[in-house]
VEXDRENRO-733512 format. One line per field, with one value per atom (N, C-alpha, C): residue number from 1; x, y, z; atom name. Coordinates in nm, 3 decimals. Layout:
REM residues N
nr	(NUM; ...)
xx	(X; ...)
yy	(Y; ...)
zz	(Z; ...)
atom	(CA; ...)
***
This chain:
REM residues 155
nr	(1; 1; 1; 2; 2; 2; 3; 3; 3; 4; 4; 4; 5; 5; 5; 6; 6; 6; 7; 7; 7; 8; 8; 8; 9; 9; 9; 10; 10; 10; 11; 11; 11; 12; 12; 12; 13; 13; 13; 14; 14; 14; 15; 15; 15; 16; 16; 16; 17; 17; 17; 18; 18; 18; 19; 19; 19; 20; 20; 20; 21; 21; 21; 22; 22; 22; 23; 23; 23; 24; 24; 24; 25; 25; 25; 26; 26; 26; 27; 27; 27; 28; 28; 28; 29; 29; 29; 30; 30; 30; 31; 31; 31; 32; 32; 32; 33; 33; 33; 34; 34; 34; 35; 35; 35; 36; 36; 36; 37; 37; 37; 38; 38; 38; 39; 39; 39; 40; 40; 40; 41; 41; 41; 42; 42; 42; 43; 43; 43; 44; 44; 44; 45; 45; 45; 46; 46; 46; 47; 47; 47; 48; 48; 48; 49; 49; 49; 50; 50; 50; 51; 51; 51; 52; 52; 52; 53; 53; 53; 54; 54; 54; 55; 55; 55; 56; 56; 56; 57; 57; 57; 58; 58; 58; 59; 59; 59; 60; 60; 60; 61; 61; 61; 62; 62; 62; 63; 63; 63; 64; 64; 64; 65; 65; 65; 66; 66; 66; 67; 67; 67; 68; 68; 68; 69; 69; 69; 70; 70; 70; 71; 71; 71; 72; 72; 72; 73; 73; 73; 74; 74; 74; 75; 75; 75; 76; 76; 76; 77; 77; 77; 78; 78; 78; 79; 79; 79; 80; 80; 80; 81; 81; 81; 82; 82; 82; 83; 83; 83; 84; 84; 84; 85; 85; 85; 86; 86; 86; 87; 87; 87; 88; 88; 88; 89; 89; 89; 90; 90; 90; 91; 91; 91; 92; 92; 92; 93; 93; 93; 94; 94; 94; 95; 95; 95; 96; 96; 96; 97; 97; 97; 98; 98; 98; 99; 99; 99; 100; 100; 100; 101; 101; 101; 102; 102; 102; 103; 103; 103; 104; 104; 104; 105; 105; 105; 106; 106; 106; 107; 107; 107; 108; 108; 108; 109; 109; 109; 110; 110; 110; 111; 111; 111; 112; 112; 112; 113; 113; 113; 114; 114; 114; 115; 115; 115; 116; 116; 116; 117; 117; 117; 118; 118; 118; 119; 119; 119; 120; 120; 120; 121; 121; 121; 122; 122; 122; 123; 123; 123; 124; 124; 124; 125; 125; 125; 126; 126; 126; 127; 127; 127; 128; 128; 128; 129; 129; 129; 130; 130; 130; 131; 131; 131; 132; 132; 132; 133; 133; 133; 134; 134; 134; 135; 135; 135; 136; 136; 136; 137; 137; 137; 138; 138; 138; 139; 139; 139; 140; 140; 140; 141; 141; 141; 142; 142; 142; 143; 143; 143; 144; 144; 144; 145; 145; 145; 146; 146; 146; 147; 147; 147; 148; 148; 148; 149; 149; 149; 150; 150; 150; 151; 151; 151; 152; 152; 152; 153; 153; 153; 154; 154; 154; 155; 155; 155)
xx	(-0.333; -0.221; -0.309; -0.257; -0.289; -0.226; -0.239; -0.140; -0.187; -0.075; -0.089; -0.042; -0.072; 0.061; 0.046; 0.205; 0.157; 0.220; 0.140; 0.201; 0.248; 0.345; 0.307; 0.277; 0.186; 0.169; 0.319; 0.260; 0.402; 0.442; 0.546; 0.580; 0.489; 0.492; 0.364; 0.417; 0.427; 0.454; 0.425; 0.530; 0.539; 0.472; 0.305; 0.296; 0.227; 0.328; 0.312; 0.157; 0.108; -0.050; -0.094; -0.101; -0.224; -0.225; -0.345; -0.380; -0.287; -0.192; -0.106; -0.262; -0.342; -0.413; -0.475; -0.445; -0.473; -0.345; -0.254; -0.118; -0.126; -0.096; -0.096; -0.006; 0.007; 0.134; 0.236; 0.357; 0.422; 0.408; 0.519; 0.473; 0.546; 0.680; 0.737; 0.651; 0.602; 0.494; 0.384; 0.330; 0.188; 0.307; 0.387; 0.482; 0.576; 0.558; 0.603; 0.455; 0.359; 0.265; 0.232; 0.214; 0.164; 0.301; 0.412; 0.496; 0.523; 0.433; 0.439; 0.298; 0.215; 0.112; 0.110; 0.175; 0.288; 0.318; 0.367; 0.519; 0.393; 0.354; 0.214; 0.137; 0.080; 0.061; 0.161; 0.271; 0.356; 0.435; 0.408; 0.448; 0.332; 0.225; 0.072; 0.000; 0.000; -0.088; -0.182; -0.357; -0.451; -0.549; -0.499; -0.571; -0.764; -0.719; -0.903; -1.006; -0.900; -0.903; -0.815; -0.800; -0.782; -0.806; -0.770; -0.754; -0.748; -0.740; -0.658; -0.725; -0.619; -0.612; -0.685; -0.789; -0.839; -0.787; -0.647; -0.588; -0.540; -0.516; -0.518; -0.402; -0.288; -0.162; -0.197; -0.281; -0.326; -0.423; -0.506; -0.639; -0.580; -0.473; -0.436; -0.322; -0.271; -0.192; -0.235; -0.340; -0.454; -0.513; -0.570; -0.650; -0.560; -0.422; -0.383; -0.294; -0.250; -0.182; -0.267; -0.436; -0.542; -0.674; -0.622; -0.747; -0.894; -0.889; -0.993; -1.000; -0.925; -0.984; -1.065; -1.155; -1.244; -1.133; -1.177; -1.054; -1.169; -1.126; -1.233; -1.166; -1.252; -1.094; -1.156; -1.065; -1.097; -0.975; -1.112; -0.975; -0.944; -0.960; -0.851; -0.687; -0.656; -0.526; -0.408; -0.521; -0.444; -0.405; -0.292; -0.211; -0.170; -0.208; -0.237; -0.097; -0.126; 0.002; 0.024; 0.111; 0.097; -0.019; 0.014; -0.146; -0.303; -0.313; -0.467; -0.466; -0.309; -0.351; -0.360; -0.340; -0.318; -0.466; -0.552; -0.665; -0.747; -0.729; -0.808; -0.829; -0.738; -0.655; -0.814; -0.735; -0.769; -0.945; -1.034; -1.168; -1.157; -1.092; -1.140; -1.175; -1.248; -1.346; -1.262; -1.322; -1.203; -1.213; -1.334; -1.304; -1.197; -1.119; -1.070; -0.913; -0.832; -0.745; -0.571; -0.639; -0.523; -0.601; -0.519; -0.548; -0.439; -0.478; -0.356; -0.411; -0.301; -0.370; -0.243; -0.282; -0.221; -0.207; -0.068; -0.116; 0.001; 0.076; 0.152; 0.252; 0.412; 0.488; 0.401; 0.497; 0.605; 0.462; 0.329; 0.235; 0.272; 0.309; 0.310; 0.422; 0.517; 0.678; 0.651; 0.631; 0.621; 0.555; 0.373; 0.330; 0.418; 0.466; 0.522; 0.666; 0.719; 0.773; 0.767; 0.688; 0.615; 0.557; 0.517; 0.460; 0.541; 0.622; 0.700; 0.897; 0.929; 1.087; 1.101; 1.214; 1.335; 1.403; 1.507; 1.584; 1.537; 1.516; 1.495; 1.380; 1.408; 1.368; 1.225; 1.154; 0.992; 0.989; 1.029; 1.073; 0.902; 0.873; 0.727; 0.727; 0.616; 0.578; 0.653; 0.697; 0.773; 0.673; 0.667; 0.568; 0.635; 0.556; 0.608; 0.507; 0.541; 0.448; 0.471; 0.364; 0.327; 0.313; 0.316; 0.264; 0.204; 0.035; -0.008; -0.092; -0.066; -0.117; -0.267; -0.251; -0.356; -0.512; -0.591; -0.714; -0.721; -0.747; -0.734; -0.719; -0.860; -0.900; -0.849; -0.736; -0.635; -0.455; -0.478; -0.317; -0.313; -0.126; -0.051; 0.068; 0.127; 0.236; 0.386; 0.413; 0.562; 0.520; 0.372; 0.324; 0.316; 0.377; 0.385; 0.529; 0.500; 0.636; 0.669; 0.768; 0.845; 0.836; 0.745; 0.762; 0.830; 0.863; 0.965; 0.907; 0.982; 0.990; 1.074; 0.928; 0.968; 0.998; 1.061; 1.172; 1.170; 1.066; 1.128; 1.219; 1.312; 1.447; 1.519; 1.507; 1.554; 1.564; 1.446; 1.441; 1.385)
yy	(-0.996; -0.953; -0.892; -0.888; -0.780; -0.737; -0.631; -0.536; -0.516; -0.525; -0.539; -0.393; -0.316; -0.219; -0.183; -0.249; -0.275; -0.119; 0.025; 0.092; 0.092; 0.153; 0.224; 0.331; 0.326; 0.505; 0.596; 0.707; 0.826; 0.823; 0.900; 0.971; 1.021; 0.943; 1.019; 1.083; 1.174; 1.253; 1.156; 1.219; 1.132; 1.198; 1.209; 1.289; 1.301; 1.305; 1.249; 1.243; 1.136; 1.159; 1.163; 1.130; 1.110; 0.949; 0.868; 0.737; 0.705; 0.582; 0.552; 0.587; 0.532; 0.539; 0.693; 0.756; 0.948; 0.983; 0.928; 0.973; 1.056; 1.244; 1.273; 1.280; 1.294; 1.247; 1.411; 1.411; 1.542; 1.578; 1.722; 1.764; 1.713; 1.645; 1.518; 1.445; 1.381; 1.291; 1.270; 1.408; 1.462; 1.520; 1.527; 1.574; 1.443; 1.359; 1.179; 1.097; 1.142; 1.088; 1.073; 1.275; 1.314; 1.250; 1.253; 1.177; 1.048; 0.990; 0.829; 0.867; 0.898; 0.885; 0.910; 1.030; 1.082; 0.973; 0.904; 0.796; 0.691; 0.665; 0.552; 0.597; 0.709; 0.759; 0.753; 0.775; 0.823; 0.678; 0.554; 0.455; 0.375; 0.439; 0.385; 0.314; 0.317; 0.186; 0.354; 0.309; 0.340; 0.280; 0.311; 0.188; 0.239; 0.076; 0.070; 0.062; 0.067; 0.090; 0.079; 0.140; 0.121; 0.075; -0.002; -0.087; -0.043; 0.039; 0.142; 0.089; 0.132; 0.092; 0.284; 0.250; 0.380; 0.446; 0.397; 0.507; 0.615; 0.754; 0.850; 0.852; 0.815; 0.841; 0.753; 0.693; 0.555; 0.654; 0.643; 0.743; 0.854; 0.964; 1.106; 1.054; 0.935; 0.901; 0.804; 0.794; 0.714; 0.851; 0.943; 1.014; 1.160; 1.153; 1.257; 1.221; 1.098; 0.987; 0.919; 0.910; 0.898; 0.948; 1.099; 1.215; 1.123; 1.081; 0.981; 0.903; 0.824; 0.698; 0.634; 0.509; 0.478; 0.421; 0.480; 0.448; 0.378; 0.209; 0.161; 0.119; 0.155; 0.173; 0.037; -0.065; -0.155; -0.164; -0.185; -0.200; -0.353; -0.436; -0.513; -0.514; -0.383; -0.385; -0.302; -0.269; -0.202; -0.345; -0.305; -0.421; -0.546; -0.557; -0.701; -0.775; -0.938; -0.999; -1.032; -1.092; -1.000; -1.155; -1.247; -1.354; -1.311; -1.170; -1.160; -1.041; -0.976; -0.879; -0.965; -1.026; -1.125; -1.221; -1.255; -1.250; -1.135; -1.051; -0.865; -0.915; -0.907; -0.921; -0.951; -1.109; -1.184; -1.207; -1.138; -1.043; -1.017; -0.911; -0.837; -0.868; -0.757; -0.812; -0.880; -0.961; -1.037; -0.930; -0.902; -0.767; -0.656; -0.607; -0.558; -0.565; -0.454; -0.451; -0.419; -0.292; -0.257; -0.210; -0.286; -0.235; -0.242; -0.109; -0.059; -0.121; -0.125; -0.200; -0.056; -0.019; 0.067; 0.087; 0.032; -0.007; 0.000; -0.084; -0.057; -0.164; -0.125; -0.215; -0.316; -0.443; -0.507; -0.570; -0.578; -0.646; -0.603; -0.487; -0.423; -0.495; -0.474; -0.514; -0.681; -0.776; -0.902; -0.931; -0.911; -0.894; -0.908; -0.787; -0.763; -0.886; -0.953; -0.995; -1.122; -1.173; -1.289; -1.346; -1.240; -1.212; -1.272; -1.173; -1.122; -1.109; -1.157; -1.147; -1.030; -1.028; -0.898; -0.864; -0.801; -0.740; -0.559; -0.518; -0.384; -0.368; -0.244; -0.186; -0.106; -0.075; -0.036; 0.066; 0.145; 0.288; 0.393; 0.500; 0.524; 0.608; 0.568; 0.619; 0.522; 0.462; 0.308; 0.228; 0.193; 0.108; 0.022; -0.115; -0.215; -0.211; -0.258; -0.241; -0.429; -0.516; -0.664; -0.658; -0.745; -0.786; -0.959; -0.992; -1.079; -1.165; -1.315; -1.402; -1.373; -1.467; -1.522; -1.457; -1.508; -1.454; -1.407; -1.253; -1.221; -1.338; -1.427; -1.537; -1.609; -1.663; -1.772; -1.728; -1.576; -1.542; -1.633; -1.633; -1.711; -1.653; -1.654; -1.644; -1.682; -1.640; -1.701; -1.694; -1.622; -1.584; -1.459; -1.376; -1.261; -1.247; -1.118; -1.076; -0.908; -0.885; -0.743; -0.685; -0.594; -0.502; -0.389; -0.333; -0.166; -0.135; -0.123; -0.096; 0.082; 0.129; 0.289; 0.359; 0.428; 0.463; 0.613; 0.737; 0.850; 0.914; 0.822; 0.881; 0.883; 0.769; 0.731; 0.775; 0.870; 0.975; 1.110)
zz	(-1.692; -1.559; -1.462; -1.375; -1.239; -1.184; -1.134; -1.037; -0.892; -0.843; -0.654; -0.665; -0.564; -0.559; -0.372; -0.317; -0.172; -0.097; -0.089; 0.029; 0.102; 0.176; 0.290; 0.344; 0.439; 0.474; 0.446; 0.467; 0.449; 0.621; 0.635; 0.729; 0.812; 0.978; 1.052; 1.194; 1.211; 1.376; 1.463; 1.536; 1.689; 1.785; 1.831; 1.921; 2.080; 2.136; 2.267; 2.355; 2.363; 2.406; 2.319; 2.206; 2.105; 2.087; 2.024; 2.054; 1.899; 1.875; 1.774; 1.674; 1.676; 1.533; 1.461; 1.559; 1.577; 1.491; 1.443; 1.383; 1.276; 1.283; 1.112; 1.046; 0.933; 0.888; 0.905; 0.886; 0.882; 0.743; 0.768; 0.662; 0.515; 0.554; 0.458; 0.435; 0.542; 0.456; 0.370; 0.414; 0.304; 0.159; 0.154; 0.011; -0.024; 0.046; 0.032; -0.081; -0.015; -0.009; -0.172; -0.197; -0.297; -0.403; -0.412; -0.525; -0.526; -0.406; -0.420; -0.525; -0.539; -0.631; -0.789; -0.782; -0.913; -0.987; -0.901; -0.910; -0.978; -0.955; -0.974; -1.131; -1.107; -1.200; -1.341; -1.319; -1.416; -1.475; -1.393; -1.421; -1.535; -1.530; -1.610; -1.557; -1.373; -1.320; -1.292; -1.295; -1.278; -1.163; -1.039; -0.984; -0.939; -0.931; -0.928; -0.778; -0.702; -0.550; -0.487; -0.333; -0.240; -0.141; -0.099; 0.032; 0.141; 0.227; 0.295; 0.486; 0.572; 0.675; 0.771; 0.883; 0.903; 0.947; 1.045; 1.072; 0.979; 1.054; 1.022; 0.906; 0.986; 0.830; 0.711; 0.771; 0.635; 0.523; 0.590; 0.545; 0.435; 0.523; 0.458; 0.309; 0.332; 0.280; 0.126; 0.187; 0.008; -0.004; 0.046; 0.057; -0.118; -0.034; -0.123; -0.198; -0.261; -0.361; -0.489; -0.392; -0.504; -0.531; -0.546; -0.506; -0.581; -0.678; -0.783; -0.756; -0.678; -0.689; -0.521; -0.532; -0.473; -0.354; -0.221; -0.129; -0.010; -0.006; 0.138; 0.206; 0.355; 0.494; 0.516; 0.555; 0.611; 0.748; 0.839; 0.948; 1.051; 0.930; 0.955; 0.920; 0.858; 0.799; 0.893; 0.954; 1.098; 1.154; 1.235; 1.236; 1.195; 1.100; 1.060; 0.962; 1.007; 0.975; 0.836; 0.716; 0.624; 0.559; 0.628; 0.623; 0.592; 0.660; 0.712; 0.559; 0.540; 0.400; 0.288; 0.275; 0.166; 0.126; 0.244; 0.243; 0.189; 0.253; 0.190; 0.040; 0.014; -0.125; -0.213; -0.151; -0.228; -0.253; -0.166; -0.188; -0.236; -0.344; -0.423; -0.532; -0.604; -0.686; -0.815; -0.864; -0.960; -1.123; -1.111; -1.240; -1.237; -1.091; -1.059; -1.142; -1.199; -1.263; -1.205; -1.126; -1.017; -0.938; -0.771; -0.657; -0.575; -0.492; -0.382; -0.248; -0.140; -0.014; 0.017; 0.123; 0.194; 0.358; 0.394; 0.498; 0.606; 0.730; 0.771; 0.806; 0.825; 0.855; 0.958; 0.992; 0.893; 0.814; 0.825; 0.750; 0.610; 0.577; 0.418; 0.357; 0.462; 0.359; 0.350; 0.453; 0.489; 0.381; 0.355; 0.230; 0.043; 0.036; -0.075; -0.076; 0.004; -0.014; -0.015; 0.023; 0.029; -0.095; -0.199; -0.291; -0.433; -0.377; -0.515; -0.465; -0.352; -0.366; -0.349; -0.321; -0.352; -0.202; -0.217; -0.156; -0.134; -0.040; -0.024; 0.101; 0.143; 0.302; 0.223; 0.347; 0.290; 0.420; 0.404; 0.498; 0.458; 0.539; 0.523; 0.380; 0.330; 0.139; 0.041; 0.084; 0.001; -0.055; -0.212; -0.236; -0.350; -0.329; -0.479; -0.554; -0.677; -0.743; -0.820; -0.804; -0.825; -0.915; -0.982; -1.117; -1.051; -1.064; -1.102; -1.170; -1.174; -1.350; -1.269; -1.181; -1.175; -1.079; -1.056; -0.989; -0.898; -0.854; -0.711; -0.615; -0.605; -0.481; -0.511; -0.585; -0.640; -0.569; -0.539; -0.503; -0.424; -0.399; -0.330; -0.296; -0.184; -0.185; -0.310; -0.339; -0.406; -0.567; -0.586; -0.769; -0.768; -0.752; -0.744; -0.803; -0.928; -0.976; -0.989; -0.856; -0.844; -0.956; -0.971; -1.133; -1.051; -0.966; -0.935; -0.789; -0.771; -0.614; -0.598; -0.467; -0.511; -0.345; -0.314; -0.144; -0.211; -0.116; -0.168; -0.092; 0.000; 0.059; -0.110; -0.208; -0.235; -0.411; -0.428; -0.499; -0.491)
atom	(N; CA; C; N; CA; C; N; CA; C; N; CA; C; N; CA; C; N; CA; C; N; CA; C; N; CA; C; N; CA; C; N; CA; C; N; CA; C; N; CA; C; N; CA; C; N; CA; C; N; CA; C; N; CA; C; N; CA; C; N; CA; C; N; CA; C; N; CA; C; N; CA; C; N; CA; C; N; CA; C; N; CA; C; N; CA; C; N; CA; C; N; CA; C; N; CA; C; N; CA; C; N; CA; C; N; CA; C; N; CA; C; N; CA; C; N; CA; C; N; CA; C; N; CA; C; N; CA; C; N; CA; C; N; CA; C; N; CA; C; N; CA; C; N; CA; C; N; CA; C; N; CA; C; N; CA; C; N; CA; C; N; CA; C; N; CA; C; N; CA; C; N; CA; C; N; CA; C; N; CA; C; N; CA; C; N; CA; C; N; CA; C; N; CA; C; N; CA; C; N; CA; C; N; CA; C; N; CA; C; N; CA; C; N; CA; C; N; CA; C; N; CA; C; N; CA; C; N; CA; C; N; CA; C; N; CA; C; N; CA; C; N; CA; C; N; CA; C; N; CA; C; N; CA; C; N; CA; C; N; CA; C; N; CA; C; N; CA; C; N; CA; C; N; CA; C; N; CA; C; N; CA; C; N; CA; C; N; CA; C; N; CA; C; N; CA; C; N; CA; C; N; CA; C; N; CA; C; N; CA; C; N; CA; C; N; CA; C; N; CA; C; N; CA; C; N; CA; C; N; CA; C; N; CA; C; N; CA; C; N; CA; C; N; CA; C; N; CA; C; N; CA; C; N; CA; C; N; CA; C; N; CA; C; N; CA; C; N; CA; C; N; CA; C; N; CA; C; N; CA; C; N; CA; C; N; CA; C; N; CA; C; N; CA; C; N; CA; C; N; CA; C; N; CA; C; N; CA; C; N; CA; C; N; CA; C; N; CA; C; N; CA; C; N; CA; C; N; CA; C; N; CA; C; N; CA; C; N; CA; C; N; CA; C; N; CA; C; N; CA; C; N; CA; C; N; CA; C; N; CA; C; N; CA; C; N; CA; C; N; CA; C; N; CA; C; N; CA; C; N; CA; C; N; CA; C; N; CA; C; N; CA; C; N; CA; C; N; CA; C; N; CA; C; N; CA; C; N; CA; C; N; CA; C; N; CA; C; N; CA; C; N; CA; C; N; CA; C; N; CA; C; N; CA; C; N; CA; C; N; CA; C)
***
């Protein structure tokens, strides 16, 4: 069994005149990123790698949530469609057991729903844990199983 954790970046500030890619996390976003990482570890998941958008808010979310985990910054995650995100996951090393994808809505939410279904929102800082039976390279929509979903506003 493999595990894909789909994580939306935590709450980012709206700063007039600042490029979207450079938006920082708010104080709440920093706290929620730490809580997300703590929740993931408390559930027994130890990510092998984090595939992360290069935008500041995703980089910071990943760094706070997974300080001891290798982070691979992938520019194609920024503004990606769910099909593009799935293709990136498919390229993961076959020996990896747990992969985190840290990105942006609507792509990350649509990826999680496409893989494992469910009926939940995906606010900033939320994540879905998806169990995967197939090899990463063979992963297709509908083949995952929703293990859990976490939203910082609900906890």
